[in-house]
C-alpha positions in Angstrom: 0.0 0.0 0.0 1.2 3.5 -0.8 0.1 6.7 0.7 0.4 10.0 -1.2 -0.4 13.4 0.4 -1.5 16.4 -1.6 -1.8 19.8 0.0 -3.9 22.3 -1.8 -4.7 25.8 -0.7 -8.4 26.2 -0.4 -9.9 29.6 0.0 -13.5 28.6 -0.7 -14.2 25.6 1.5 -13.9 25.8 5.3 -13.9 23.0 7.9 -15.8 20.8 10.3 -14.5 20.6 13.8 -13.5 16.9 14.4 -13.0 17.4 18.1 -16.5 18.4 19.2 -15.0 20.8 21.7 -12.4 23.1 20.3 -10.3 25.4 22.4 -9.7 28.6 20.5 -10.4 31.6 22.7 -11.9 34.7 21.1 -9.4 37.5 20.9 -10.0 40.7 22.9 -10.9 42.7 19.8 -14.4 43.3 21.3 -15.0 44.8 24.7 -16.4 42.0 26.9 -19.4 42.4 29.3 -18.8 43.8 32.8 -19.5 41.4 35.7 -19.2 41.4 39.5 -17.6 38.0 39.4 -14.2 37.1 40.7 -13.9 34.8 37.7 -16.1 34.3 34.6 -16.2 32.6 31.3 -18.5 32.3 28.3 -18.4 29.4 25.8 -20.1 28.4 22.6 -21.4 24.8 23.3 -21.3 23.5 19.7 -17.7 24.4 19.0 -16.3 24.7 22.5 -14.9 28.1 21.7 -14.3 30.4 24.7 -15.9 33.7 23.7 -15.1 35.6 26.9 -12.9 35.0 30.0 -12.2 37.1 33.1 -9.5 35.5 35.2 -10.7 32.3 33.7 -7.8 30.1 34.9 -7.9 31.3 38.5 -8.4 28.2 40.7 -11.3 28.7 43.1 -13.9 26.8 45.2 -16.9 25.9 43.1 -19.6 24.7 45.5 -22.4 22.7 43.9 -21.2 23.4 40.4 -19.3 20.2 41.2 -22.5 18.4 40.5 -22.2 19.0 36.8 -19.3 16.6 36.9 -21.1 14.2 39.2 -24.1 14.1 36.9 -22.2 13.5 33.6 -19.9 10.8 35.2 -23.0 9.0 36.6 -24.8 9.2 33.3 -21.8 7.8 31.4 -21.0 5.0 33.9 -24.4 3.7 34.9 -28.0 3.0 33.8 -30.8 5.4 34.4 -33.2 2.7 35.7 -30.7 1.5 38.3 -32.0 1.5 41.8 -29.8 3.7 44.1 -29.9 3.0 47.8 -29.4 5.7 50.5 -26.6 4.5 52.8 -25.9 5.8 56.3 -23.1 8.0 55.0 -25.4 9.6 52.3 -28.4 10.0 54.7 -28.9 13.5 56.2 -25.8 14.9 54.4 -25.2 18.5 55.5 -26.2 21.4 53.3 -28.9 21.3 50.6 -30.8 18.0 50.7 -33.6 16.0 49.1 -34.4 14.6 52.6 -34.1 11.1 51.5 -34.7 8.4 54.1 -32.1 5.9 55.3 -32.3 2.8 53.1 -34.6 4.5 50.6 -34.3 3.4 47.0 -34.8 5.6 44.0 -33.9 5.3 40.3 -30.7 6.9 39.2 -32.7 9.1 36.8 -34.9 10.5 39.5 -32.0 11.0 41.8 -30.2 12.9 39.0 -33.2 15.2 38.8 -33.0 15.8 42.5 -29.3 16.4 42.3 -29.5 19.0 39.5 -32.8 20.7 40.3 -32.6 20.9 44.1 -28.8 20.3 44.6 -29.3 17.4 47.0 -26.1 16.6 48.7 -27.6 13.3 50.0 -28.4 12.4 46.3 -24.8 13.3 45.3 -23.3 10.9 47.9 -25.8 8.1 47.1 -25.1 8.4 43.4 -21.3 8.4 44.0 -21.5 5.3 46.2 -23.7 3.5 43.7 -21.6 4.3 40.6 -18.1 4.3 42.1 -18.5 1.7 44.8 -17.7 4.4 47.3 -17.3 8.2 47.3 -13.6 7.8 47.0 -14.0 5.5 44.0 -16.3 7.9 42.4 -14.0 10.9 42.9 -11.3 8.9 41.0 -13.8 8.7 38.1 -14.4 12.5 38.4 -10.7 13.3 38.2 -10.2 10.8 35.4 -12.9 12.5 33.4 -11.5 15.9 34.1 -8.1 14.8 32.7 -9.8 13.1 29.8 -11.5 16.3 28.6 -8.6 18.6 29.3 -9.6 20.3 32.5 -6.0 21.2 33.5 -7.0 23.5 36.5 -9.5 21.3 38.2 -9.4 18.7 41.0 -12.3 17.0 42.9 -12.4 15.7 46.4 -16.1 14.9 46.7 -19.2 14.6 44.5 -21.3 17.4 46.1 -19.0 20.5 46.4 -18.9 21.0 50.1 -15.8 23.0 50.9 -12.7 20.8 51.0 -9.0 21.5 50.6 -7.8 20.4 47.2 -11.3 20.7 45.7 -11.3 23.5 43.0 -11.8 24.4 39.4 -11.8 27.5 37.2 -14.4 29.4 35.2 -12.7 28.3 31.9 -12.6 24.6 33.0 -16.2 24.7 34.1 -17.2 26.2 30.8 -15.5 23.4 28.9 -17.0 20.8 31.3 -20.5 22.2 30.7 -20.1 22.3 27.0 -19.0 18.7 27.1 -21.9 17.7 29.3 -24.5 19.5 27.2 -23.6 17.3 24.3 -25.2 14.4 26.3 -28.9 14.3 25.6 -29.8 13.0 29.1 -27.8 15.7 30.9 -29.2 18.4 28.6 -32.8 17.2 29.3 -32.4 17.1 33.0 -30.8 20.6 33.5 -33.5 22.2 31.3 -36.3 20.9 33.5 -38.1 23.4 35.7 -40.3 21.0 37.7 -40.1 17.3 38.4 -42.0 14.9 40.5 -40.8 11.5 41.6 -42.4 8.6 43.5 -41.9 8.6 47.3 -41.9 5.0 48.7 -42.3 6.2 52.3 -45.2 8.7 52.0 -48.5 9.1 50.3 -47.3 12.2 48.5 -44.7 12.4 45.7 -41.5 14.3 45.7 -41.9 17.6 43.9 -38.8 19.5 42.9 -38.7 23.1 41.5 -35.4 24.0 39.8 -33.4 26.5 41.8 -32.0 28.0 38.6 -33.9 31.3 38.1 -32.4 31.8 34.7 -34.9 29.3 33.3 -37.6 31.8 34.2 -35.7 35.1 33.7 -33.9 34.7 30.4 -35.4 34.0 27.0 -34.1 30.7 25.7 -32.5 29.6 29.0 -32.1 25.8 29.2 -29.7 25.1 32.2 -27.5 24.5 34.1 -26.6 24.7 37.9 -26.5 27.0 40.9 -24.0 26.8 43.8 -23.2 28.4 47.1 -21.1 27.8 50.2 -19.8 30.2 52.8 -16.3 30.0 51.3 -17.1 29.8 47.6 -19.9 32.4 47.8 -22.4 32.5 44.9 -21.5 30.4 41.9 -23.6 29.9 38.7 -23.5 28.1 35.4 -26.3 29.0 33.0 -27.0 28.1 29.4 -29.3 29.4 26.7 -30.2 28.7 23.1 -31.2 31.2 20.5 -31.3 30.9 16.7 -29.9 27.4 17.0 -26.9 28.5 19.0 -26.3 27.4 22.6 -24.0 29.3 24.9 -23.0 28.6 28.5 -21.9 31.2 31.0 -19.9 30.7 34.3 -19.4 33.0 37.2 -17.6 32.2 40.5 -18.0 34.4 43.5 -20.6 36.8 42.0 -23.1 38.6 44.1 -25.1 39.8 41.1 -24.9 36.6 39.0 -28.4 36.5 37.5 -28.0 40.0 35.8 -24.4 39.3 34.9 -25.3 36.1 33.2 -28.0 37.8 31.1 -25.3 40.4 30.0 -22.8 37.7 29.2 -25.3 35.6 27.2 -26.5 38.7 25.3 -22.9 39.6 24.5 -22.2 36.1 23.0 -25.4 36.0 20.9 -24.9 39.5 19.6 -21.2 39.5 18.8 -20.3 35.8 18.1 -23.3 34.2 16.2 -22.9 30.8 14.7 -21.8 31.1 11.0 -22.4 28.3 8.5 -18.9 27.7 7.2 -19.5 24.4 5.3 -22.6 22.8 4.0 -23.1 19.0 4.3 -21.9 17.1 1.2 -20.7 20.3 -0.4 -18.6 19.8 -3.6 -15.0 21.0 -3.3 -14.2 23.2 -6.3 -11.9 21.8 -9.0 -11.8 18.3 -7.2 -13.7 15.0 -7.2 -14.4 15.2 -3.5 -17.2 16.5 -1.3 -17.4 17.5 2.3 -18.9 15.2 4.9 -21.1 16.8 7.6 -21.6 20.6 7.6 -20.0 22.9 10.1 -21.0 26.0 12.0 -18.6 28.1 14.0 -19.1 31.3 16.2 -17.3 34.2 14.6 -17.2 38.0 15.1 -17.9 40.0 12.0 -14.2 41.2 12.0 -12.9 37.6 12.0 -14.6 36.2 8.9 -11.9 37.5 6.6 -9.2 36.0 8.9 -10.1 32.4 8.1 -7.6 30.4 6.1 -8.3 26.9 4.6 -6.2 24.1 3.3 -7.4 21.0 1.5 -5.2 17.9 2.2 -5.9 14.8 0.1 -4.6 11.3 0.7 -4.6 8.8 -2.0 -4.5 5.2 -0.8 -4.7 2.2 -3.1 -4.3 -1.5 -2.5 -4.3 -4.1 -5.1 -5.7 -7.6 -4.7 -6.4 -10.4 -7.1 -9.7 -12.2 -7.1 -10.0 -15.4 -9.1 -7.2 -14.3 -11.5 -8.7 -10.9 -12.1 -7.1 -7.7 -10.8 -9.5 -5.8 -8.7 -8.8 -2.4 -7.1 -9.9 -2.0 -3.5 -9.9 1.0 -1.3 -9.2 0.5 2.4 -10.3 4.1 3.2 -13.9 3.4 2.1 -14.1 6.7 0.2 -12.4 8.9 2.8 -10.2 11.1 0.7 -8.7 13.6 3.1 -9.6 16.7 5.1 -9.9 20.4 5.0 -8.0 22.3 7.8 -9.1 25.7 8.9 -7.1 28.2 10.9 -8.1 31.4 12.6 -5.3 33.7 13.7 -2.8 30.9 13.1 -4.6 28.4 15.3 -6.3 25.2 14.0 -10.0 25.5 14.8 -11.3 22.4 12.9 -11.0 19.9 10.2 -13.7 18.5 7.9 -13.4 15.1 6.3 -13.8 14.9 2.6 -15.0 11.9 0.5 -14.7 10.9 -3.1 -17.9 11.6 -5.0 -20.3 8.7 -5.0 -18.7 7.0 -2.0 -20.5 6.2 1.3 -20.5 9.2 3.7 -21.2 8.2 7.4 -24.1 10.1 8.9 -23.7 12.2 12.0 -25.0 10.8 15.2 -28.5 12.1 16.1 -28.9 13.3 19.7 -32.3 11.5 20.1 -30.6 8.2 19.0 -28.0 8.3 21.7 -28.3 5.6 24.4 -28.9 6.4 28.0 -25.5 5.0 29.1 -22.0 5.9 28.1 -21.2 3.2 25.6 -23.4 4.5 22.8 -23.7 8.2 23.6 -22.7 11.0 21.3 -19.5 11.8 23.1 -18.3 8.1 22.8 -19.3 8.0 19.2 -17.4 11.2 18.5 -14.3 9.9 20.3 -14.4 6.7 18.3 -14.9 8.5 15.0 -12.0 10.9 15.8 -9.7 7.9 16.5 -10.6 6.4 13.1 -10.1 9.7 11.3 -6.8 10.4 13.1 -5.5 7.1 11.9 -6.7 7.5 8.3 -5.8 11.2 8.0 -2.5 11.4 9.7 0.1 13.2 7.6 
């Protein structure tokens, strides 16, 4: 087998971000919103691009924003219909609580609703013990996930966020974590829920939980995510909102005016960094016999549109085999012809796979088709597909 690489300058076709969460931060060419926060960040969920950051890498206490990590780890490592039992160590946990009874059993799905809507610390401990075997085992999973998705300024000591030495994160890391979690359909559905009821095995009445996140009722398009407070962390908030098909997530740490600050941050992102359609699905590449795979949208300021540079990189792979005395050409790449790389201000922001015309083009995963566990979810699919493309498209 031989492998030939052609590099072609391409000023007409942009790119698709293979890593679902990019890490190119918007340049300070636009005055960002003012906030009262000690630290703040704003991210575009689709691309993972940081649009605004104020002391975003400052390591701080994060209170119950910890539960974003708790929820996504639990969703990826267990089944929603699992029965979770309240142990003595989870029962009557200090701080915010669902007031679960000792020995009570509840499905993981309902406990996740209680965790994210009412910030139940008893639910956090019960979930951790169920999924990780113990709180300590679950914390190992939390820190492993942090490392896996590139949270370089985060470390977890518990699943609930009560103040502990060595338990911290940053606004930038929490923005990246939230963007990652919102790609999971189960997480996305739970945090957008305003009211939830659940069976109560010990009483004649059901549990009824009203979401503490006031942004769901205050801000047009709001659809998540989590509140937090301790005496040492002060007020912490992660919110998300979707407008015109674009979802943003805002983070503030130690902010006494967080509701209003988040509205300003989200308004800033929607106004100055709207999603721009850069490539259409199965779009022919000019003067070639290839087409793009999936389409791609990316948040860009008006002044940045002319700063995009694109490069088409083609790989030609051929293997010869003989079948019953006849030479037959086979293609081990199954129509995958190469990629288009795009750079913004000298940084790679994405790559879109291109395919030979007439070949099979794999469909993108549909959110509603994702399974409820970690094996078949969108993030796992994306990771597997990136690994395949990395192998096939390596220079």
